[in-house]
N, C-alpha and C positions, 0 to 999 in steps of 0.2 A: 504494499499500499504506499501511496505517496502523501497521505494526509499526515499533518503534524498534530501531535496530541499534547494536551496539558492535562495533568492529573491533579484534581482538587481533593486533597485529602492524603494522609500518609499513614493510616492505620493498617490493620491486618489485611483486609481485602485489597486496599489500594496498593499496598506494598507488593503482594504476591502477583496481582494482575499487572502492575507496572513492570515488574521484573520480567514476567513471562512475555509481555509485549516487546520489551527491550530485547530479549533474547531472540525473538522472531524477527528482528530488524525493524520494528516500527520506531519512527523517530518521535521521542518524547522530548519536547523542548522546555517544559517547566513543570515543577512540582510546587503545590502550595500546601502548607500546613500552618496553623496558627502557632505551633511550637517550633522553635529553631532546631532543636535536636532531631525531631522527627523529619522535618523538611530536609535538613542537611544530610541526614543518614540515607534517605531514599535517593536524593539527588546525586550523592556520590556513587551509589550503587549503579545508577543508570547513566551517569555522566551528563547531567543537564543542570540548568539554572534552577534556583529555588527562591521562593518568596514567603513571607509570613504576614503580609498585609494584602487584603483583597483588592485594594486599588492598584497593586503592583502586578496583579495577574495579567499575563500577556494577552494582547488582542490578536496575536499572530497565529494562534492555533486554529486547526480546522475542526477538531473534535475536542470537546471538553468532557472528560469522565469525571463525574461527581461521586466521591466516596466519603461522605462525612455522615455524622449522625442525623437521624431523621429530624430531630429537634433543631439542629443547627442549619440545616439546609436552606430554608426559606430566608432567614435573616442574612446568611452569608452570600447568597447568590444575588440578592438585590443590589449589592455593591459592585458587581462585576459587569463590565461592558463586553458582551459576547458578540456583538456585531452580527447577530443572526447566524452565527456558526452553529454547528450541531452540539447541543448540550444533552448529555445522557447521564442519568443517575444509575447507580448499581444497587439500589435498595429493593428489598422484597415487597414492602408494604406501602410505598408511596405511589399514588396514581401518576401515570405518565403525564396527564394534563396539568399537574402541579407545576410543570416546567414551561407551560406556554407563555407565561408572562415575562420570561427571560429571553426568549428567542423564538423565531418563527420556525426553527428547525430543532426538533427535540426528540428524545426517545429514552429507551431503557436498555441497559447492558448488564443483566443480572446473572451472575454465576450461581448456581444452586449448590453451594458447598460451604463448609466451615473452614475458616482460614486462621492460621497463626503466623505472625509476621516472619519468623525465620524458620519455618517448617516447609520444606518442599512438598508439592502436591502434583499428582499426574493430571495436568490440565486436559489432556486429550479425552478424558472420560467424564469431564464435568459438564452437565447440562447448562448451557447458556440460553437464557430466556430473553428474547429480543422483542421490542415493541418500538414503533416510531410513528410519527404523525403523518408521514406519507411514504409511498413506495420507494422513492429514491433514498431517503434516509434509512429506511429498513434495509435496503440492500447494502448500504455502506456499513451499517452495524453488523449485519450478518457476515459480510466479508471479514470484518475485523475479528469477530468471534471465532470465525472459521480458521483463522490463523492459530488459534489456541486449542480449539476442541473439535471433535468429530461429531459432537452432539449439540446442534444449534437449532433452537425451536422458536417459532413465533407464538408468543404467550401474551394475551391481553392483560390489562391491569387487574381485572377481577380474578382471572385464573391465577395470576402471580401472587395476589393477596392470599388466596387460599393455599397455594403452594408454600408461602412463607409461614402460615400457620401450621401446616403439616410438618414443616421443617423444624419448627421450634419443638414440637413434640418428639420427632425422631432424633434430633441432634442435642439441642440445648437441655431439654428435660431429661433425656437419657444420660447425658454427661453428668448432670446433677446427681442422678442416681448412683453413678460411679463414684462421685465424690463422697456421698453419704456412706456408701458401702466401704470406701477406703477408711473413713473414720471409725466405722464399726469394727473392722478387723484390726486396725491399728491399735484400738483400745485394748486388745488382747495380745498385742505383740505379734500379730500374724502379718506377713508382708502382703501387700496388695497384688503382687505378681501371681499369687495362687488363684486369683479370680480371672486372670487374663484368658486362659483356655476356654473357660465358660463364656466370657464375653465374645470371644472369637467365634465360638460355635453358634451362639444365639444370633449373631449377626449373619453368619454364613447360611444358616438354615432358611432364611427368607429369600435366598437366591433360587431355591427350588421348591419352597412352600409358601403358602400365604401366611401372613403374620397370625391370622386367626388359627390356622392349622398347627402353627409352631408353638402356640402357647402351652405352657405346663405350669405346674406349681400348685401350692395349696389354695390359692385364692380361686383358681378355675375349678378345682375339685370341691371347693367350699369345705375344706378340711378344717373343721373348727378347733379341733384339738391343737394342731400346729399354729393356727392363726392366733388362738388365745395365748399360747405359750410365747409367741413372738411379741404380742402386745404387752404381756407382762414384762418381758425383757426390756420393753421401751418405757416402762413406767416413769422413769426419771428423765425422760426426753419427750414431754408431752406433744411438741410439735411434730417430732418424727412419728410418734404413736398415731397422731391424727392423720398424718400423710400415709402411713402404712395402712390404716383402716380404710381411708378413702379410696386408695388405689386398689386394695383388695376387693372392696365392694364394686368398684367400677369394672374390674376384670370379670368378676362373677356375673354382674348384670349383662355385660357385653356378650358373654357367651351363653346367655340365655335367649339372646335375640335370634331370630331367624337369620340364616346365612344369606348375604346379599348375592 
């Protein structure tokens, strides 16, 4: 591609996407972050200019990828002169049309994945969800995503919002359960590593089974003896006890429903 990019944001997603685009030969001419350390770190990695003030964001880019918090986006973008170049955000839950007041050319460039700033990830398998306000912009964003991934899809704002909700369940909530489990075993001097084969098998099963079919455990069986024993063990942790009870009830009720 011969378009010049500017990256607005230097967090986990922005860093991984910027590095991957740079490695694919895309010209990134500037990085913006409100913190010098984040902006400078990413700019050095991809060999470009950086700024920490919105009024300094370059007007020379062809595409602006916006990767900042949902709350910060509106206030931040209002200070930038985009000159009707393509402005695309990378958020899961923000409607595309929220960008229309900043440019006549806008869209969404959303990779459906969890990112950590300095952890490599295989981009070729990441679904990229693309949306744009016209076919020309859609084609440009599809071409850009196709440099990174073999899985590029046209997904509208309502679909993407549902996807983001589902992603919170399968990624963020699941990882929180790992963190809780880590605290439980650590309390008895058991290393978290002992749980990793179970975590791997649980994730692997849904490659060949539906999540409904893969479900096991006392909650699905409504094994009250084990459930009550676990709840008793959590008497000194009322929030975890409430969480265990709520999730167990949810699992049992879910498996009473007819299969879709």
